[in-house]
N, C-alpha and C positions, 0 to 999 in steps of 0.2 A: 504494499500500499504506500502511495507518494504521500512525501509531508504537505501536498495541497489538499488531501484526499483527507488525512489525519485533521490538518487542521477545524476542514469544512463540520468534521465530526463532532469535535469538540466545542466548535461552536454552536452546533445546535445542542448539542448537552447541556451547557449553558444556561439554553434558554431555555430548555424542560423543566431544569433543575429550576429555573428561575421563576419559571409560570406556576412550579408544584409550590415553590414555598409561598409566593403572594397568595394561591387561593387557598392555602391552611392558614395563612396569617389572618385572609378577609372573612373565611367561615367561622375562624377562632375569636376575631373582633364584633362580627354579626350574634354569637354566641355570648357574651359578653354584655352586649350592648341590652341583648333581649333580658336577661338576669338581670342587670342595673335597673330597665326599668320598671320590672315586674317588683323588685326589692325597695325604688324608691316611691312605688304606687301605696306601698303600707307605710304610711309614718311609723318613727319610732314608737313613740308614744304607744302604739296598739300593740305592741308586744307583751304578754302576758307574763304578769309577778306572781299570780294565784295559780295554783296546778289545780286546787281541789275547785276554781270554779270552772262551768261551763263555758265554754269558747265559744262566740258569737262572731258572725261573719257580714261583712257591710260590704256590698258587691253591686259596684254601679261605675258613676262616672266623676267629673268635677263636681257636682250637683251633691253627691255624696259624699266626699272629701270634704264638703263645705261642713254639713251638717253631723260628720265625725265624730269632732267635738262634744257637741255637745250629747248625743248618742252616749260618749264614754264615759263622761261626765253623771248622767241619768244613771247609767248601769255599774256606775264604780261600788264595788262590793258585792255585786250580783253576779258579774258577768266577765269575761275576759273578751274583750272588743276589739278584732281583726280589721282590716280596711285593705280592699284590692279596687283601685279605680283607674278605669280605663278610658281610654277615647275608642278602642274597636269597639266596633257594633255588628250587631245581631245581621246573618250575613256574611259576613268576613270570616272565613275558613281559619282565621288566627286566635282568634276568640276563646273556642273550646281548648285550644292548645297552652293558651294564657292561663286559662283556670286553672288547669290540669298541673302546670308547672309549678304555680302560687301553690297549689296544695301541697306538692311534694317539696316547696322551698319552706313551707310551716312545720311540717309533719307533725299536726294536731288533728283532731274530730272535732266538726263544729254540731252546736246542740240545735241552734239555727242560723238560716241565711236568710237575709235582710236583701234584695237582690230588685234590680233594673238596669234598664239596657234602651236606648232608643233615642237619645238627643244627640248622637254624631251620626256620620254614615250618611249624610242625605242623598249622597251619589246614588248608594243602593234604594230601589225601588218597594212600595210596599208588598210588592209580589215576592222580592227576594228576604225582606223582612221576615213575610209569613213562615218561608220555605225555612228560613232559619231559626227560628223561633225553638222547633221542637229541638233543635240540635245543642241549642242554648240552653233549655232545660235539662236534657240527658247531661250536659257536662255539668250541673249544679248537682245533681240528683247524685254524682258519680262520685261526688264529694267524700271525705270520710266523715263518718257518724250519722249517717241515715238525718240528715236535718231537718226540722220543721220548717217551710219555706216561707217565707212573706214575699209578694212582689208589690211592689210599689211603683205606681204610677210616673207615667212621663210626666213632668211640669211643665207648661204655658211658659212660651217666650212672649215678646215684645215685637208688637208691628214692623219695627226696626229691623228686627233680626235677619240676619246673614245666611249664605252656605246653602239654601234651599228649606231653609227651617222654618215653618208656617206653623202656626194652629192647626188650621185645619188635617193637616197630617201630623202633626200629633196626635190629634186625635182620633186619626184613623188608627196610627201604630198600638194606640190604648185600648181600641177595640179589639185589633189583630190580638195583642197578647190577652185580653182579658177573655177571650173565647176559650185559647187553649188555658189559662190559669182555672177558671172554673170549672171545665171539664175536667180538671185532676183536683178539684176543691182545695186550693189554696190561698189560704189567707189574702187580702190585699190589704193595702195601706194608701188610700188615694189621696196621696201627695197633690196631686193635679186637683180637686177639687178644693185642697186646704189652701193652695198658694193663689188659687184664682179670685180669693177672697183679701189676698194681699198683694194689688199690682202696684202697691206705691213703697216697698220695699225690695223692688230689683237694684241691683248693683250695676249691670248692665243688660246688654238685650236678652242674654240666656238666665245670668247668675243671679241670686237672690244678696243682700246685704247681711251684716252678723245677724240684724234682730231677724230677719226673715231665715236665715240659717238656723239660727236657733230655735224660732216655731216649727221646722219642720224636722230638728232632732228630736225634740221633746215628744211629737206624734211618734217617729219612729221606733224612738226609745219604749213610749206606751206599749205598741203593737209587738214590740221583740218581750217586753216585760210578761204580758199577759200570754205568748207562747209559753216564754219558761217557767211560768205558774203552772198551766196545762200539763207540761211536761214532768215537772215537780209531782202533781197530782196522780198523774197516769202513774209513775214509775212507787210512790205510795201506795196506790190502791196495787201493783203489781205485788208490791214485796208483802202488805196485806194477805194477797189471793195467797202465794206461796209461803205465808205460814198457816195460815187457817188449813190450807191443804196438805202442810205436812201434821199437822196436831190433829185433822180428821184420818188421814193417812196411820198415825198412833193410836188412836182411838180405837179404829178398823180393827186394827192388828190386837191391840191388847184384847178387843169383843172375842176375837176369833178363837186366841191363846184361851180366854177364860171357858168359852163353849167348848174348848177340846179338852180342858183340863176335870171341868164338870162331867162332858161325857166319859172321860176316861175312871173319873170317880164312879161314876153310875153303874159301869160295865163292872169294876170292881167289887161294888155292893152286890151285884144280881149272882156274881159268882160265889159270894160267902153266903 
């Protein structure tokens, strides 16, 4: 092989090696960015300190993130509150993967999941929102813990909202979601109806100010508190049933043994 050919092959190998390194670095960087995004979606104050308390997840967008502090405050001592805030919309194939990765990163089970989606992704049609919603629900139901679910409706926007967001489209998305939610008998926290009464509390065309977010957080916390109370009541009844079942079984066994003893004594006296 002449030197020119060797030089040509060497140059090609260098190009292939450089391309491979670049692709590897790019994939690694994307992975890091994805993980960083998910980690940043949860404020550090949401990391639980009391392992005895049930875990609650708020899953939504920037609206959810804004009322998260009020929910955390209202549920202090009752639950550890987590947050996953994302701008990924129902219909986007990345959403269910983000939810799964978040769950894997946290490594906990959730007693209650209070969730919302729909104020982003206006490039997706309502037909895509419809076809994507069951996948969204499936991803939430796959979270560890077999949680009690609470759907919260999409809040209204101001008329000057941009990016395709309008109140008629929000009404349409709420109607689509409600059909699935009611079919599965999931509790509804109607934040849309609540904030329709507080049009004076907008911070911008989409978000509410601190006072508005506090009102939303208080209602969300109330719905979560009720869900936790129902779970505690159900757990107490289950424990009582198990106890009574054990007591009944014990009494039944005692009666059985007593009958056998009496039968044995009767047989003995009969022979005598």
